[in-house]
C-alpha positions in Angstrom: -42.1 110.2 -110.8 -41.0 107.5 -108.5 -38.9 104.6 -109.6 -40.2 101.1 -108.7 -39.3 97.5 -109.5 -41.9 94.9 -110.5 -41.6 91.2 -111.1 -43.2 89.9 -114.3 -43.4 86.4 -115.7 -41.1 86.1 -118.7 -44.0 85.5 -121.1 -45.8 88.6 -119.9 -42.7 90.8 -120.1 -42.1 89.6 -123.6 -45.7 90.4 -124.7 -45.4 93.8 -123.0 -42.1 94.6 -124.8 -43.6 93.5 -128.1 -46.7 95.7 -127.5 -44.6 98.7 -126.5 -42.4 98.2 -129.6 -45.5 98.0 -131.9 -46.8 101.2 -130.3 -43.4 102.9 -130.5 -43.4 103.7 -126.8 -41.2 102.6 -123.9 -42.0 99.6 -121.8 -42.4 102.0 -118.8 -44.9 104.1 -120.7 -46.9 101.0 -121.7 -47.0 99.9 -118.0 -47.9 103.4 -116.8 -50.7 103.9 -119.3 -52.1 100.4 -118.7 -52.1 100.8 -115.0 -53.7 104.3 -115.2 -56.4 102.9 -117.5 -57.1 100.0 -115.3 -57.4 102.1 -112.1 -59.4 104.9 -113.8 -62.2 102.7 -115.1 -62.7 100.5 -112.1 -66.2 101.2 -110.7 -66.8 100.4 -107.1 -70.0 98.6 -107.9 -71.8 97.4 -111.1 -73.9 100.5 -112.1 -77.0 98.3 -112.6 -77.0 97.3 -108.9 -75.7 100.6 -107.4 -79.2 101.9 -106.7 -80.9 99.8 -104.1 -84.3 101.2 -105.1 -83.9 99.7 -108.6 -82.7 96.3 -107.5 -84.1 95.1 -104.2 -85.6 91.8 -103.0 -86.9 88.8 -104.8 -87.0 88.8 -108.6 -90.2 87.3 -110.1 -89.5 84.2 -112.1 -91.4 85.5 -115.2 -89.7 88.9 -115.2 -87.8 88.4 -118.5 -90.9 87.0 -120.2 -93.4 89.6 -118.9 -91.0 92.6 -118.5 -93.5 95.0 -120.3 -96.2 94.1 -117.7 -93.8 94.8 -114.8 -92.6 98.1 -116.3 -95.8 99.6 -117.6 -98.8 98.0 -116.0 -100.1 99.1 -112.6 -99.4 96.1 -110.4 -100.5 97.5 -107.1 
């Protein structure tokens, strides 16, 4: 591990210390696990919009109301 120094607002440090104490872990462990969780789950893009074939171009104004027709009827 590498040692580092971070600057925290007093209120945030206090809340972090209380959370670490409640979980019976060190402040360092709380910060490491929180940072790892934050970085692990950060998708590059919203999955709904990641496929350009699914979401492309103008959206019909009645899409929400008539979604079954758009999904299941032959519109072409």
